[in-house]
N, C-alpha and C positions, 0 to 999 in steps of 0.2 A: 221672591222665590215662589215658584209654582207650587200650589198645594198638592201634596202627595198622600195617598192612602195606602196603608199596608194591611193586607188581609191577614187575620190571625185565626188560628184554630179555636174551637170552643173551649179548649183547656183553660182553666182559671185556677185561682188559689184554692178553689173547692176540691180540685183534683188531688191536692196534697194536704193531708190532715195530720199534723204532728200530734202524737199522743203521749210522748215521753221525752224528757230531756234531763241530762245530768252530767256530772263529771266526777272523777275519782283519781286519786293518786294511790296506787296499790302498794301495800307492803310486800316485801320479798316472800313472806310466808303465806300469802293469800292463796286459799285453796281454789282448785279448778271449779269454774262455774258452768253448770249445765242448764240449758234453757230451751224452750220452744215457744214462740209467740205466734199470734195471728196477724202480725204486721212486720214490716221491715225494721230491723234494728241495726243502725250503723254506729260503729265505734271508731273514732279517729284518735290515733296515738300521737300525743304531744311530745313525749319523751320516753326513753327506755324501749323495751321490746317484750314480746310474749308469743304465745302460741294459740292458734285458732284451729279447732277440729270440727270437721263436718263429715259424717260417715266414717270411712276409713282413710280420709285425707287429713294431713296435717300441714298447716301453713305457718311459716315464721313471719311475724308481723313486727315492723319496727317503726321508728319515728317517721312521720310524714305519710303514713299509709292508713287506710281505714278498712276494717273488715265488715262484711255484710252478712247478717243472719236473716235468712229468708223466711217468709211466713210458712208455718206448719212444718218446718224442717228442724229436727233436733240439732243442736250445736253446743259446743263448749269452748271455753277459753281460759287461759291462765297466764300470769306474768312470768317472764323469765326471772327466776330467783336471783340471778347474778346481775340483772339489769331490769328491775321491775318497772312496768310502764305506768304512765298516767294518761288518761284519755277523757274524751267527751263523747257521750252517746246521745243519739236521737232516734226515737221510734216514730215511724211514719206509715200511715195508711194511704195507699195509692188507689184512686178511683179507676185507673186503667193501667194496662201493662206499660212498663217502661223498659225498652230493649236493653239499654246499657246495664241495668241491674239484673237482667234475666239470668245470666250465667256468671255474674260477678261475685267473687268471694273476698278477694283482697284487691284494693284499688289504690292508685296514686293519681291525684289530680292537682294540677297547678292551681294555686290560690285556695286550695282546700284548707290550709292551715289558718288563713285569715278568716275564712267562713266559720270554721269550728271554734276558733277563739272568740269570735263575736257571739256565737251561740252559748259558749261557756260563761259569758258575762250576763246572760239573761237572768232576771230574777222574777219572783212571784209578784212583785209590785210594779213591774215594768208595764206601762200602758201599751195596749195593742200587741202584747208579746206573741199571741198566736199568729197574727198576720206577719209579724217580723220573722218569726221562726220559719213559717211557710215560705216567705220570700227568699230567705237564705238557702233553704233546701232546694228551691227551684233554681237558684243561681248555681248551686253545686251540680244539679242535674243538667243544666244547660252546658256547663263546662265538660261534663262527661260526654254529652252528645257531640260537642266540638271535637273532643279527642277521637271519637269514633270516625269522624269524617275528615280528619287531617290527611293531606296527601302523603303517601309514603311509597318509595320504590319497593317493589315486591321482594327484593333480596336484602333489604336493610338489616333484618334480624340475623340472617346468615352472615352478612358482613360484620355485624356487631360481635357475633361469637368469635369470628376470626380475629377481630381487633382485640378482644379480651384475651384470647389465647396468646397473642403476640406481645401484649403489654401487661400481663398479670403481675409481673415483678415490679412494676412502677406503682407509685401512690395513686392508683386509678380511682376515679369517682364516677358514679352513674351520670351525674350532670355533665362531666367531661365527655363521656361516651355519646350521650344524646346530642351534645353540642357539636361533636365531631361529624355527626350525620345530619345536622341541621334540622332536628326535630325536638319537640318539647320533652322534658324528662317524663312527665306523666303519660304522654302518648307512647313514648318509647317503652316505658315499664309495662303498660297495659298490653301492648302488642307482643312484647318479649314473653311475658307470662303466658299469653294466649298460645303462642307458637311453641314455646319451650317447656311449658309446664312448671316453670319456676321463675322467680324474679331475677333481674340482671345481677343484683347483689348476691343472691344465692348461687347463681352460675359462676360468678367471679370467685366466691369462696370455694366452690367445688373444684374449679380449675387449680386454684392455689394449693388446696389440700392434696389433690391428686399428684401434683408436681412434688410437693413436700414429701409425700409417702415414698415416691420413687427415690428421692435423694436419701432419705433415711434408710431405705432398703439396701442401698449400696454401701452403707457403713462409712462413708467418707465425710459426712457432715454431722456436726453436733446438732442438737435440737434448735439452739439459738441461731446457728448458721443457716439451717434449713428454713427457719421462719423468715429470716431476713432475705434470703435468696428468692423467696416466692412473693415478697411484697409486704410482709408483716413488720411494720415499724415498731409496734409494741409486742415484743417477744413474750411478754408475760400473759397476754391473752391467747396466744397461739395454742398452748397445750389444752386449754378449755375447749376451744373450737375444734381442735383435732379429735379430742376424746368424744365429743358429742357426735361426730360423724363415724369414727372408726371403733368406738367402744372401748378403746384403750388409750393410754397416754402416748405421746410420740416416742418416749424412751422405751416403753414396753413394746411398742410396735417394732422399733428398730431391733430390740433384743430378740423378739420372736422371729424376725426375718433372718437374723444371724444364725438361729438354731435350725433353720430349714435346710 
């Protein structure tokens, strides 16, 4: 085989310096954490869910996603008391700007779970742990760059919202939607959030709750029937989700509509 050379930029492991690494399984009553750092701080959620706040924005973060605290930007986060999260975090100083992180606050990246689980196994006695952690972070960043450059028809997200509105009553998953449009889940989620201002899962929940509210307003459906009609197989979770959005329980909402 003919010898080949590949030119590489001057970027090296020195451009990525990890400064903090840890993991935690949060109790349901863990208080909201407020922080500001002079480096990037990434939290990857292994299980459960929670909330991430930056300025006046609130992000719902769930398993398989990581949220990004930017340098010199106040932020706070807390577990969902009904489904407290466990996560791994890593703090990193970057020697140069990294575009995929510039405007990122909640991300989904394929293979991120394996990367962060390997980071969660690092110990103080592990030889060369600094190089190992730097390498895994660079691997994550490489995947994020690939997600930004994946080909995508310009109307994919619009078609995806149509697909969700047409199929919301089915046991729909984000993986299924991404597969339907022949793109990766992580790239689909990133582009969807960028264009719609919310994750695909949040959009699916919004569509389902909007439809459920209409059914309840017509007084022809019980709470359980309305939940099943819009795709909720577990009707016991439906009232909690509904109340978080509308501020009242489904039965209270239906009663209020009847009085109007």
